N, C-alpha and C positions, 0 to 999 in steps of 0.2 A: 466306082467299087471300093477307093481310098477313104472317100468318105464314108461311106456304108462300116468301113473296118474301123477308121477310127473314131468315127461320134460314142461310142458305147464305149474307147476306153481313155477318153475327153472326161463325157458324162462320167463316168468312176473315179479320177480325178478330185475333180468340180463336186462330186458330192464328198470324195473325202475333205476337201478347202472347207467347203459350208458346215460340215460335222467337224472339224476344227474349231472355225468358228463363233460354231453356235458353242461348244464346250467353253470356249475362253468367253465370249457371253455372259454366259451364267456363272459361270467364275467369278467373274467381277461383279455381275450383280447378287450373288452373297455379298462379295467383300464390299461393294456401297451398304448393305443393310447391313453388315458389321458394324461399316463406322458408322452408320445414319444411330443405330443401339448404343455405340460406345459416343457420340455426342450425347443422345439422351444422358446416358450414366452420367458424361460430366456435370452438365447440367444439372441434374440432381442431388451431385453431390456436391456443385455449389451452396443450390437450394439449405441442403442437409448442414453443410456448413455458414452457412448465413444465419440461420435459426440458432444452430449451436452458440453460433457469435454471442448473436442477440442474448440470447439465454444467459451465458457466460458472463456478459455485462451487466445485464440486469442486477443477478446475483451478484455481482462486484461493486453494482452501484447502491444494495442494499446492503451491503458489508459495509462497505463503507459511511453510509449515513450509519449504522448500528454503532460501530465504531467511534463517529463523531460526536454520537449521542450519550457516549460511555464516558469518552476526554472530558467533554463540558460537563455534566455531570460529575465528575470526577473532582474538577474543577471547583465547580460550584461551593461540593461539602469543604473538598479543604480549603477554602479561600473561607467559608461559614467557620470552619474549627479552628482555622487559622487567627483570622478576627478577634474569635469570642475571646481566644487566650491573650491574643493582644491587648481587646480589652478591658481584661483582669490585673493582665501587668500596671495598665494603664491608671486599673483604680488603687493600687496597693501602691503605685510610685505617688498618685494625689495624694493619697496618707497618710506616704513620709514625709513630704513635701510641705504637711501641715506640720508634721509634729517637730522636721529640722525649724519649720521654721518660729515654733512656740520654744523652743531650746533656743536659739539665737534669740529673740526679744529675751527672753528668762535671762540669759547671758548680760543681757544688753543691757538690765533693769538691776542685774548685782555690779554691773562695774558702773555703774553710776551713783550707785551706793556710797561712793568713797572709799580711798585706797584702804583702809582697817576693814572695811565688811567685804573689800570685793578679795581680802586676798585668807579671808577664814573660807570664803566662800568656796576659792579655791581650793583650801587646803582638804576642804572636807568634802567638796566633789570631784581634786582631777583627775583619779584614776578614773572613776567614770565618766568623764567626759573624756580621757584619751581615748577609752573604750570605744565608749559611740563614733568618735570622728575619725577615730582605723576601721572601723565596720562600712560606715557609708562611704568611704573612699574606693571602696572593691566593690560596692556594688553597680555601679554600672556594667562594667566586665560582665557580672552576672549575667544582665539582665539579656545584654547584648546577646551571650550567648545561648538566653534561654529562646530570646526573639528569631535567633537566626534556625534554631533548634522546631521553631512553631510553621517556618516556612517549605511546607511540603510540595508545593505545585515550584519549579523550576521550567523553565522552555527547552531548557535537556530532554527532562525527564516527557512531556510532550513528543517532542522532535522524534526520541526515541519509539512513541505507542506511533506515531505519523509513519516513519520512514518501515516500522512493523507493518502494519496494514500497507506500504505500496511497495514492498517487495513481495505480497502474495498475491497483490493485484500482476502485479511483472511478471511473475514467475507463472500465472494464470494462463495471460495473453499471451506467452512465451509456448507452454504445452501446443496454443490452441495455434499458434502459428505452424510450427512443428508439424501439425496431421492437417493441416489446410497444405502445404509444401511437399508433404508424400502423396495426400491422394492426386497432386497435380501432375507428382512424376512420375506414377502407375498409371494417372493416363496417358501423357505423353507416352511410356514406355513403350503402352501398346496400341496405341496410332502406329509409332515408329514399325513394330512389326509389321501390322499391318499393311502398310507402302512397302515395304521389302518384301510381301509377299506379292503385294500385285505386282512388281517388277520383275520376280523374279520369272511370274508367271507367262510377262510377256517376250521374255527373251525364251522360253522354254520350246 
């Protein structure tokens, strides 16, 4: 008699327990599906980040190669122009050397003609000789200044160009790293929320 009365009550309670467990199972299955979707999202984000990174690196390599060609071309052109200018100075110097050598020879010949003729030669040409000697004594400084002015390319010039390109590369890579870290943090936060939700269900 007690069994007949107690069975329906126990059965009802067990069915309630089963219903509660089934609800928990359904909730956990939903959470598992959500986690699987998040995993797929993380994998897709990682794949997209790799693709973006490769595109960025390829672009940077292309820009660096272009900058290298520009610098090399600039160095070649500037070197060619500077050498042409220096060669023109060299020709001027050679002409001057020839003139000076002839002047020295001419003076020496007059000095060997005897004291009287030497004095007459000096009296007739002393102002011109002193003027020429004074002018030639300052030519070395002028040529050196012109040589330095013609040296367009210096290591510092190239270094500034290279540093500029390197800064652009560093900045672009930094932006890429920040984007990847942000995606990872967002994914981690979403995982944490999902985990907390599951734990809350277990204790509810």
